[in-house]
BADREN-903209 format. One record per residue (C-alpha): z, y, x; residue number from 1. Coordinates in Angstrom, 3 decimals, decimal comma. Example, Ala and Ser with C-alpha at 12.3 -4.5 7.8 and 13.67 -1.06 7.14 Angstrom:
<pts>
<pt up="7,800" north="-4,500" east="12,300" nr="1"/>
<pt up="7,140" north="-1,060" east="13,670" nr="2"/>
</pts>
This chain:
<pts>
<pt up="35,622" north="128,127" east="117,552" nr="1"/>
<pt up="36,685" north="125,488" east="115,240" nr="2"/>
<pt up="39,019" north="122,499" east="116,446" nr="3"/>
<pt up="38,698" north="118,845" east="115,891" nr="4"/>
<pt up="40,098" north="115,542" east="116,105" nr="5"/>
<pt up="39,001" north="112,694" east="117,705" nr="6"/>
<pt up="39,898" north="109,313" east="116,057" nr="7"/>
<pt up="41,368" north="107,847" east="119,153" nr="8"/>
<pt up="43,936" north="110,202" east="118,389" nr="9"/>
<pt up="45,431" north="108,014" east="115,241" nr="10"/>
<pt up="43,594" north="104,555" east="116,473" nr="11"/>
<pt up="45,977" north="102,429" east="115,723" nr="12"/>
<pt up="48,317" north="104,227" east="113,102" nr="13"/>
<pt up="45,688" north="105,546" east="109,726" nr="14"/>
<pt up="42,412" north="104,955" east="109,148" nr="15"/>
<pt up="39,399" north="107,055" east="107,621" nr="16"/>
<pt up="41,180" north="107,991" east="104,456" nr="17"/>
<pt up="44,627" north="108,827" east="106,120" nr="18"/>
<pt up="42,554" north="110,731" east="108,809" nr="19"/>
<pt up="40,269" north="112,470" east="106,547" nr="20"/>
<pt up="43,204" north="113,336" east="104,361" nr="21"/>
<pt up="45,734" north="114,945" east="107,187" nr="22"/>
<pt up="43,106" north="116,540" east="109,581" nr="23"/>
<pt up="41,277" north="118,510" east="106,414" nr="24"/>
<pt up="45,064" north="119,606" east="105,104" nr="25"/>
<pt up="46,194" north="120,221" east="108,219" nr="26"/>
<pt up="43,534" north="122,725" east="109,264" nr="27"/>
<pt up="41,471" north="120,268" east="111,562" nr="28"/>
<pt up="37,664" north="121,724" east="111,072" nr="29"/>
<pt up="35,587" north="118,563" east="112,543" nr="30"/>
<pt up="36,296" north="114,442" east="112,733" nr="31"/>
<pt up="34,729" north="112,447" east="115,661" nr="32"/>
<pt up="34,249" north="109,156" east="114,041" nr="33"/>
<pt up="35,093" north="105,911" east="115,605" nr="34"/>
<pt up="32,469" north="103,510" east="116,041" nr="35"/>
<pt up="34,401" north="100,032" east="117,615" nr="36"/>
<pt up="36,731" north="100,141" east="115,135" nr="37"/>
<pt up="37,562" north="103,008" east="111,920" nr="38"/>
<pt up="34,005" north="103,626" east="110,231" nr="39"/>
<pt up="32,890" north="99,585" east="110,516" nr="40"/>
<pt up="36,719" north="98,704" east="108,989" nr="41"/>
<pt up="35,748" north="102,166" east="106,349" nr="42"/>
<pt up="32,373" north="100,268" east="105,813" nr="43"/>
<pt up="33,477" north="97,341" east="104,968" nr="44"/>
<pt up="35,091" north="98,551" east="101,598" nr="45"/>
<pt up="33,120" north="101,988" east="101,316" nr="46"/>
<pt up="29,266" north="102,813" east="101,109" nr="47"/>
<pt up="27,878" north="106,025" east="103,067" nr="48"/>
<pt up="27,084" north="107,585" east="100,352" nr="49"/>
<pt up="31,302" north="107,528" east="99,448" nr="50"/>
<pt up="31,904" north="108,851" east="103,520" nr="51"/>
<pt up="29,866" north="112,247" east="102,031" nr="52"/>
<pt up="31,567" north="112,970" east="99,107" nr="53"/>
<pt up="35,067" north="112,101" east="100,854" nr="54"/>
<pt up="33,448" north="114,983" east="103,266" nr="55"/>
<pt up="31,776" north="116,923" east="100,904" nr="56"/>
<pt up="35,024" north="117,596" east="99,177" nr="57"/>
<pt up="36,758" north="119,535" east="102,472" nr="58"/>
<pt up="36,665" north="121,477" east="104,809" nr="59"/>
<pt up="37,197" north="118,646" east="107,291" nr="60"/>
<pt up="33,575" north="118,021" east="108,683" nr="61"/>
<pt up="31,765" north="114,850" east="110,876" nr="62"/>
<pt up="31,065" north="115,731" east="114,248" nr="63"/>
<pt up="30,286" north="113,329" east="116,392" nr="64"/>
<pt up="29,937" north="109,085" east="116,322" nr="65"/>
<pt up="31,960" north="107,367" east="119,569" nr="66"/>
<pt up="30,136" north="106,047" east="121,583" nr="67"/>
<pt up="27,171" north="103,886" east="122,411" nr="68"/>
<pt up="29,034" north="102,818" east="125,206" nr="69"/>
<pt up="27,874" north="101,229" east="129,306" nr="70"/>
<pt up="24,149" north="101,774" east="128,428" nr="71"/>
<pt up="23,250" north="102,088" east="131,939" nr="72"/>
<pt up="21,985" north="100,217" east="134,862" nr="73"/>
<pt up="22,390" north="96,824" east="132,235" nr="74"/>
<pt up="19,770" north="93,857" east="132,691" nr="75"/>
<pt up="16,501" north="94,610" east="130,599" nr="76"/>
<pt up="17,772" north="92,688" east="127,813" nr="77"/>
<pt up="20,745" north="94,497" east="127,462" nr="78"/>
<pt up="18,855" north="97,691" east="127,136" nr="79"/>
<pt up="16,838" north="96,385" east="124,080" nr="80"/>
<pt up="20,066" north="95,837" east="121,986" nr="81"/>
<pt up="21,367" north="98,828" east="123,367" nr="82"/>
<pt up="18,334" north="100,558" east="122,121" nr="83"/>
<pt up="18,169" north="98,763" east="119,053" nr="84"/>
<pt up="22,202" north="99,607" east="118,511" nr="85"/>
<pt up="21,417" north="103,309" east="119,134" nr="86"/>
<pt up="18,767" north="102,884" east="116,805" nr="87"/>
<pt up="21,300" north="102,372" east="114,008" nr="88"/>
<pt up="23,981" north="104,785" east="115,072" nr="89"/>
<pt up="21,035" north="107,388" east="114,424" nr="90"/>
<pt up="20,278" north="106,128" east="111,353" nr="91"/>
<pt up="24,499" north="105,733" east="110,501" nr="92"/>
<pt up="24,775" north="109,437" east="111,759" nr="93"/>
<pt up="21,479" north="111,252" east="109,522" nr="94"/>
<pt up="23,421" north="109,220" east="106,739" nr="95"/>
<pt up="27,125" north="110,426" east="107,330" nr="96"/>
<pt up="26,011" north="114,376" east="108,374" nr="97"/>
<pt up="27,173" north="113,619" east="112,363" nr="98"/>
<pt up="25,929" north="116,119" east="114,394" nr="99"/>
<pt up="25,672" north="114,374" east="117,890" nr="100"/>
<pt up="25,832" north="110,699" east="118,936" nr="101"/>
<pt up="28,858" north="110,607" east="122,212" nr="102"/>
<pt up="27,350" north="107,738" east="125,059" nr="103"/>
<pt up="29,059" north="107,015" east="127,622" nr="104"/>
<pt up="28,365" north="104,934" east="130,992" nr="105"/>
<pt up="28,927" north="102,213" east="132,774" nr="106"/>
<pt up="32,019" north="100,922" east="133,812" nr="107"/>
<pt up="32,587" north="97,696" east="136,057" nr="108"/>
<pt up="34,742" north="96,382" east="138,835" nr="109"/>
<pt up="32,317" north="93,385" east="139,402" nr="110"/>
<pt up="28,907" north="95,543" east="139,570" nr="111"/>
<pt up="28,881" north="98,065" east="142,217" nr="112"/>
<pt up="25,276" north="100,291" east="142,480" nr="113"/>
<pt up="23,530" north="103,093" east="144,750" nr="114"/>
<pt up="24,793" north="106,573" east="143,168" nr="115"/>
<pt up="20,544" north="107,176" east="143,425" nr="116"/>
<pt up="20,780" north="103,978" east="140,868" nr="117"/>
<pt up="23,021" north="105,015" east="138,500" nr="118"/>
<pt up="21,368" north="108,745" east="138,162" nr="119"/>
<pt up="18,094" north="107,043" east="137,881" nr="120"/>
<pt up="18,714" north="104,776" east="134,945" nr="121"/>
<pt up="20,978" north="107,156" east="132,660" nr="122"/>
<pt up="18,359" north="109,387" east="133,382" nr="123"/>
<pt up="15,776" north="106,640" east="132,016" nr="124"/>
<pt up="18,651" north="105,745" east="129,628" nr="125"/>
<pt up="19,003" north="109,329" east="127,865" nr="126"/>
<pt up="15,530" north="109,946" east="128,028" nr="127"/>
<pt up="15,137" north="106,965" east="125,445" nr="128"/>
<pt up="17,963" north="108,271" east="123,716" nr="129"/>
<pt up="16,884" north="111,845" east="123,059" nr="130"/>
<pt up="13,298" north="110,092" east="121,844" nr="131"/>
<pt up="14,567" north="107,457" east="119,634" nr="132"/>
<pt up="17,108" north="110,815" east="118,115" nr="133"/>
<pt up="13,385" north="112,538" east="117,531" nr="134"/>
<pt up="12,931" north="116,114" east="116,340" nr="135"/>
<pt up="16,132" north="116,490" east="114,469" nr="136"/>
<pt up="19,240" north="118,099" east="115,181" nr="137"/>
<pt up="21,211" north="115,164" east="115,881" nr="138"/>
<pt up="22,245" north="115,773" east="119,948" nr="139"/>
<pt up="23,281" north="112,879" east="122,796" nr="140"/>
<pt up="26,450" north="113,915" east="124,235" nr="141"/>
<pt up="27,165" north="111,973" east="127,820" nr="142"/>
<pt up="30,830" north="111,706" east="128,572" nr="143"/>
<pt up="31,436" north="111,199" east="132,382" nr="144"/>
<pt up="34,841" north="108,402" east="132,160" nr="145"/>
<pt up="37,371" north="110,204" east="134,924" nr="146"/>
<pt up="37,843" north="106,184" east="136,445" nr="147"/>
<pt up="37,543" north="105,000" east="139,993" nr="148"/>
<pt up="34,646" north="101,974" east="138,271" nr="149"/>
<pt up="33,066" north="104,136" east="136,144" nr="150"/>
<pt up="29,084" north="104,653" east="136,933" nr="151"/>
<pt up="29,786" north="108,415" east="136,588" nr="152"/>
<pt up="33,028" north="109,752" east="137,566" nr="153"/>
<pt up="32,714" north="113,364" east="137,533" nr="154"/>
<pt up="31,952" north="116,652" east="136,240" nr="155"/>
<pt up="29,393" north="117,592" east="139,204" nr="156"/>
<pt up="27,340" north="113,827" east="139,044" nr="157"/>
<pt up="27,507" north="114,447" east="134,726" nr="158"/>
<pt up="25,784" north="117,921" east="135,214" nr="159"/>
<pt up="23,362" north="116,252" east="137,603" nr="160"/>
<pt up="21,964" north="113,816" east="135,413" nr="161"/>
<pt up="21,429" north="115,740" east="132,488" nr="162"/>
<pt up="19,977" north="118,516" east="134,006" nr="163"/>
<pt up="17,728" north="116,040" east="134,846" nr="164"/>
<pt up="16,438" north="114,600" east="132,241" nr="165"/>
<pt up="16,219" north="118,389" east="130,528" nr="166"/>
<pt up="15,746" north="117,944" east="127,175" nr="167"/>
<pt up="17,450" north="120,350" east="124,743" nr="168"/>
<pt up="19,239" north="117,383" east="122,427" nr="169"/>
<pt up="21,309" north="116,364" east="125,602" nr="170"/>
<pt up="24,432" north="117,453" east="126,330" nr="171"/>
<pt up="27,647" north="116,873" east="127,773" nr="172"/>
<pt up="31,319" north="116,536" east="126,894" nr="173"/>
<pt up="33,575" north="117,838" east="129,043" nr="174"/>
<pt up="36,995" north="115,542" east="128,903" nr="175"/>
<pt up="39,534" north="117,462" east="130,251" nr="176"/>
<pt up="41,345" north="114,256" east="130,928" nr="177"/>
<pt up="38,435" north="112,594" east="132,507" nr="178"/>
<pt up="37,622" north="116,254" east="134,355" nr="179"/>
<pt up="40,918" north="116,636" east="136,627" nr="180"/>
<pt up="41,326" north="112,421" east="136,446" nr="181"/>
<pt up="38,185" north="111,490" east="139,137" nr="182"/>
<pt up="39,171" north="115,649" east="140,743" nr="183"/>
<pt up="36,114" north="117,443" east="139,438" nr="184"/>
<pt up="36,644" north="120,725" east="140,358" nr="185"/>
<pt up="36,187" north="124,203" east="138,552" nr="186"/>
<pt up="34,066" north="125,730" east="141,021" nr="187"/>
<pt up="31,634" north="123,569" east="139,800" nr="188"/>
<pt up="32,568" north="124,505" east="136,319" nr="189"/>
<pt up="31,720" north="127,932" east="136,964" nr="190"/>
<pt up="27,925" north="127,268" east="138,838" nr="191"/>
<pt up="26,713" north="125,930" east="136,137" nr="192"/>
<pt up="24,467" north="125,983" east="132,411" nr="193"/>
<pt up="27,761" north="126,064" east="129,943" nr="194"/>
<pt up="24,854" north="125,744" east="126,851" nr="195"/>
<pt up="24,302" north="121,923" east="128,037" nr="196"/>
<pt up="27,952" north="120,999" east="126,990" nr="197"/>
<pt up="28,747" north="120,136" east="123,567" nr="198"/>
<pt up="31,916" north="119,071" east="122,684" nr="199"/>
<pt up="35,226" north="119,711" east="125,239" nr="200"/>
<pt up="37,960" north="116,854" east="124,741" nr="201"/>
<pt up="41,225" north="118,921" east="124,554" nr="202"/>
<pt up="44,292" north="116,471" east="126,142" nr="203"/>
<pt up="46,632" north="116,766" east="129,008" nr="204"/>
<pt up="48,089" north="114,065" east="131,799" nr="205"/>
<pt up="50,744" north="112,524" east="133,816" nr="206"/>
<pt up="51,596" north="113,518" east="137,077" nr="207"/>
<pt up="49,384" north="110,890" east="138,878" nr="208"/>
<pt up="47,094" north="111,080" east="141,938" nr="209"/>
<pt up="43,961" north="110,937" east="141,819" nr="210"/>
<pt up="42,240" north="107,317" east="140,377" nr="211"/>
<pt up="45,559" north="106,260" east="139,065" nr="212"/>
<pt up="45,160" north="108,197" east="135,476" nr="213"/>
<pt up="44,315" north="105,265" east="132,507" nr="214"/>
<pt up="43,724" north="106,613" east="129,041" nr="215"/>
<pt up="47,615" north="105,361" east="127,753" nr="216"/>
<pt up="48,572" north="108,378" east="130,593" nr="217"/>
<pt up="47,358" north="111,076" east="128,521" nr="218"/>
<pt up="49,218" north="113,764" east="126,792" nr="219"/>
<pt up="50,003" north="116,670" east="124,266" nr="220"/>
<pt up="48,104" north="119,660" east="125,574" nr="221"/>
<pt up="50,005" north="121,358" east="127,445" nr="222"/>
<pt up="52,640" north="118,699" east="128,081" nr="223"/>
<pt up="51,171" north="117,666" east="131,034" nr="224"/>
<pt up="49,479" north="118,753" east="134,751" nr="225"/>
<pt up="46,073" north="119,599" east="133,844" nr="226"/>
<pt up="45,063" north="123,196" east="133,756" nr="227"/>
<pt up="43,673" north="123,670" east="130,999" nr="228"/>
<pt up="43,931" north="127,639" east="130,833" nr="229"/>
<pt up="41,487" north="127,330" east="133,819" nr="230"/>
<pt up="39,065" north="124,875" east="132,398" nr="231"/>
<pt up="39,273" north="127,161" east="128,387" nr="232"/>
<pt up="39,478" north="130,117" east="130,362" nr="233"/>
<pt up="36,158" north="129,192" east="133,068" nr="234"/>
<pt up="34,486" north="127,880" east="129,620" nr="235"/>
<pt up="35,129" north="131,477" east="128,622" nr="236"/>
<pt up="34,176" north="133,492" east="130,200" nr="237"/>
<pt up="31,007" north="132,100" east="130,495" nr="238"/>
<pt up="30,268" north="132,486" east="127,162" nr="239"/>
<pt up="30,718" north="129,156" east="125,395" nr="240"/>
<pt up="31,884" north="128,443" east="122,308" nr="241"/>
<pt up="31,360" north="124,918" east="121,231" nr="242"/>
<pt up="33,455" north="121,956" east="119,399" nr="243"/>
<pt up="36,764" north="121,275" east="120,701" nr="244"/>
<pt up="38,190" north="118,075" east="119,420" nr="245"/>
<pt up="41,954" north="116,469" east="120,967" nr="246"/>
<pt up="40,803" north="112,641" east="122,033" nr="247"/>
<pt up="44,533" north="111,397" east="122,722" nr="248"/>
<pt up="45,441" north="107,628" east="123,862" nr="249"/>
<pt up="48,877" north="107,260" east="123,552" nr="250"/>
<pt up="50,869" north="104,084" east="122,521" nr="251"/>
<pt up="53,748" north="106,010" east="122,082" nr="252"/>
<pt up="51,836" north="108,460" east="120,007" nr="253"/>
<pt up="50,543" north="105,425" east="117,591" nr="254"/>
<pt up="54,221" north="104,490" east="116,729" nr="255"/>
<pt up="54,597" north="108,041" east="114,947" nr="256"/>
<pt up="54,104" north="108,868" east="111,947" nr="257"/>
<pt up="50,376" north="109,619" east="111,392" nr="258"/>
<pt up="50,894" north="113,159" east="110,107" nr="259"/>
<pt up="52,816" north="114,124" east="112,984" nr="260"/>
<pt up="50,685" north="113,227" east="115,124" nr="261"/>
<pt up="48,319" north="114,878" east="113,392" nr="262"/>
<pt up="50,185" north="117,646" east="113,299" nr="263"/>
<pt up="51,204" north="117,668" east="116,447" nr="264"/>
<pt up="47,421" north="117,850" east="118,054" nr="265"/>
<pt up="46,584" north="120,745" east="115,382" nr="266"/>
<pt up="49,248" north="122,758" east="116,671" nr="267"/>
<pt up="48,785" north="121,694" east="120,512" nr="268"/>
<pt up="45,537" north="122,411" east="120,681" nr="269"/>
<pt up="45,634" north="125,520" east="118,522" nr="270"/>
<pt up="48,248" north="127,313" east="120,362" nr="271"/>
<pt up="46,439" north="126,544" east="124,473" nr="272"/>
<pt up="42,422" north="126,774" east="122,712" nr="273"/>
<pt up="43,961" north="130,057" east="121,623" nr="274"/>
<pt up="45,090" north="132,104" east="124,852" nr="275"/>
<pt up="41,163" north="132,174" east="125,530" nr="276"/>
<pt up="39,396" north="131,215" east="121,893" nr="277"/>
<pt up="39,422" north="133,105" east="118,711" nr="278"/>
<pt up="40,016" north="130,507" east="116,146" nr="279"/>
<pt up="38,110" north="130,515" east="112,569" nr="280"/>
<pt up="40,745" north="130,971" east="109,751" nr="281"/>
<pt up="39,739" north="130,405" east="106,408" nr="282"/>
<pt up="42,273" north="131,212" east="103,353" nr="283"/>
<pt up="42,200" north="127,502" east="101,934" nr="284"/>
<pt up="43,537" north="125,939" east="105,010" nr="285"/>
<pt up="46,771" north="125,023" east="104,032" nr="286"/>
<pt up="50,032" north="123,594" east="106,252" nr="287"/>
<pt up="49,271" north="125,310" east="109,315" nr="288"/>
<pt up="52,923" north="126,001" east="109,874" nr="289"/>
</pts>
């Protein structure tokens, strides 16, 4: 089992270079790159080749580009733009050596769609993404969002979509915060084919009612009310052994020194994940304590 960090966790207090250095020094193996801000900011001053060289000097590796957003139930013109954006992301992922592109469904409090319309659009678009990605090892990881206005906001709906897509390079992101926020059930996870889960986002949450949680209510793993042991224990029981990354958006954490944030993210994740999985350890990883 290998731990990683999603750059949202240090979105406002570290840039790409600092994220890479701190994650490598503190012990993370994977980094999920934000395509909305951190990657474009880096590429204004550097090249893809320089980024590849940054990773080549370290144990840390790029896991995903996060993310192609709001891709489903769009107009024809919007869909064409999204496909163009996705092609560009595929080229970027290949240049960097990232293994996945995360795809996030539409969130809207204006337009409302029938569930069958949402399902159909997501299946069609994810198949299109699969075709664009081609025969390479690049995967598309579909992340349901635990928000009342998200078109896909629970595990079972997202899982049914991925099953119907039926492509080996299309799977799920299981974000523990989103899993909890709209009442997804561990029983459904127990009945699923967990090989379709490509990455787990590890996080915790304040004790708010279903539908009331927002990203700013995320907490360090182990400091909230999410039954992380039930989720991770189920995954372990079913033989899952993919990457687990910490993803937080809490404003108070952005006010902390970035080294403190990355260290706390690593240690809190390690403490919980190690109860269920054997973490990969290497002698050259520094600053464990």
